[in-house]
Every structure is written in structure tokens, then in C-alpha cells.
C-alpha positions, 0 to 999 in steps of 0.5 A: 786703794783709790777712794772710789772703791772706798765709797761704793760699799757705803753707797750700795748699803745706803741704796740698800736701806733707801730701798728697804724705808720706801718699802717699808712706808709703802707697806704702812700707806698701803695699809692705812689706805685700806689696799686689801679692802679697795683690792677687793672693790676691784676684784669685783669690778674686773670680774663684773668685765669677765662676763661682756669681754668673755660675750665679745671672745666668744662671738669672735671665737665662735666664728673661726674655732672648733672643738680642738681649738677649745681643747688646745687653749684651755691646756695652755691655759692650764699652765697659768690658771687656777683648774676651776677657771679653766674649767669654767673656761672650757664649758663657756668656750665649748657652748660657744662653738656649737653654735655659729648663728649668732655669733655675729650678734653675739660679738657686737652686743659683747664690744658695747659691753665689753668697752663699758665694763672694762672702763668701768673696772679701769676708772676704779684702778684709777681711782685707787691709785689716785689715793696712793698719791695722797690725791683725789681724782679730779679728771672729768667722765669723758678724760677718765674714760678716755684713760681708761680705755688706753689702760684697758688696750694696754692690759688686752695687749698684755693678755692678748701677748700671753695668749698668742705665744701659749696658743700659737707659738707651738706651731710657729716654733714647729713650722720654723723648725721645720723649714730650718731643718733644726727642730730641736734647737728651734724648740730651745730657742723658742723656750727660752725666748717666750718666757722673756717676752711674756714677762716684758709685755705684762711688766709694760701692761703693769706700768701702762695702768700704773702710770696713767692711773693716778691724776698727779701733776707731774707724770713720768713715763717709765717702763721699769718703775719700783712699782710696776716690777714689784707688782710683777714679781708679787703678782708671778709668785702669788698666782703661782702659789695660788694655783699650785695650792687649789691644784694641790691641797685646795678644795674648793669644788667640794666645799662651793660645788659648782660656783667654785671656778667664780670663787677661785677666780674672785680671790685671783682677781684680788690677788691680782688687784693687790699687787696693783695696789702695792705697785702703785703705793711703792711708785707713790712712796719712791716719788715722795722719798726722792722729793725728800732726798731732793730737799735734803740735798738743796738744804745742804747745798744752800 
């Protein structure tokens, strides 16, 4: 039997053991860094950015949309958002379409507020991810805001991709299916293609946030990192599970009444923040583990 065949199982077990050790240490570091509590602060910062971003979106939306567009958009978003959050979204969008006069002013004011609040939320994320690497953020105010703007843009692109595929995707699918004369084949192909695109878009947004967030000396850009993949998987599972819970077993509307949508949105943002911060902890621990392995290899070679 060739020697390589004997070493493959050993290498596989060693890689699996190394991955488990990185994950275990990352979870321990997350507890030491108070990730659940920091995720609450990040979720609150993100929640404060929602009204400004919504004001901007509503300003643009009021200029181009109608009631039919609102129902279609909310119907699509129900597949990825809790019911209480989509109810809040529907009410806001319906009010915006009833008044077109202030659309331009709403757009301008919303843009200014959205830039400030979203970059503030991104700055909170940057401080939290830097802490995962046991470092202090030494970036100045201007540099930090510029980096935060890049992170906001990446996350915005990911969100826009999700909305575009969910809202405009069916129209493109019907148009292509009618033009080619094979609507069933196009529908199957689009259904198969849209989910990898959605996952790739969200993974890219998470990768940018986790790469630019921490203030480290050696920054290596990679779309697929252990932290980004873990954050994506945890976020998808947590979001799906929470959406199922709130739709079937939750009673937030009975307990909290009209503010149930706010409570559900805050919990969902906390889950999202915790997933991102766990990804940062895993990337930090993977980097430290790589340094330890490299040092050990150097000692063996010497």
C-alpha cells in the first residue's frame, strides 16, 4: 500500500482535531470577551440605524412604488423575516406610498441620518471585532468612519442582493421563461440558482465585515474564512429557527402588544450580532493557532 494512503487518515484526524480545538478555544474566548453582552450593544446600535435607513428607503420607495409593490415585497420578505417584523415593515411602506409630496425631502434627510447611524453601528462592530483579537482600536475618527462606510456598503450590497433576488427575481424568471418558451425549465433553473447567489452575497458581506472590522497589523483578505463561514451558517440556522418559533410558538404580540415587532427585531439583530462576533472570535483563534503551529514547526526544524 502506498505510504500516502497511510497518512491520509492521520492527516484527516489531525485536521479535524485542530478544527475542533480552534472552535473550542474560540467559544471560550467568546465567553471571556462577553460576546453575548457586546452583541446586545451592537444589536442596539443596528436598531438605531434602522429608522434612518428606513427613512431613506421610504423616501425612495414613495417616489417609485405603489400599494401592489408593497404587498409583493412584504410577501417575499416573510420567507426570511419574522412575522412581527414584516408587519412593521408593511405599515411603514403603506404610509409612505400615501404621501408623495415629501419624498424628496425624506430622501435627503434620510441619507444624512442613514450615513451617520449606519457608520456608527459599523464602528461598534469594528471595536467588538478588534477586541476578539485582543487588540485596541488605534484608528482615528476619520479613518474609522471611512472603513465603517466600506463595511456598510458591503452589508448594503448583500441586503440589496437578497431583496433584488426575492422581489425582482420572479419577474425576470417569468420574462425569460416567456421569451425562451420553456417556463418550467427556467423556473427550475432560477430556483436552483438563486439560493447559491444569496448565500454567496451574504458570505461576501460577512467576509468584508470580518476582514476590515478588526484593527490588526497583518490583514489578509479572503472571502471564505472559518469565521465568515461559521457566522453565515449560525446566522442562517438562528434566523430560520427564530422565524419558525415566532410564527408557530411565540406569543410576542400577546405579551408585548404593538411593540412586539420591536422586541422581535431586537432579538433577531442580537442573533445576527452574536453570529458575526463569534465569526470574529473564530478568525482570531484560527490566526493564533496558525502562529502556534508555525512556531512549533520552526522549533522542530531547528
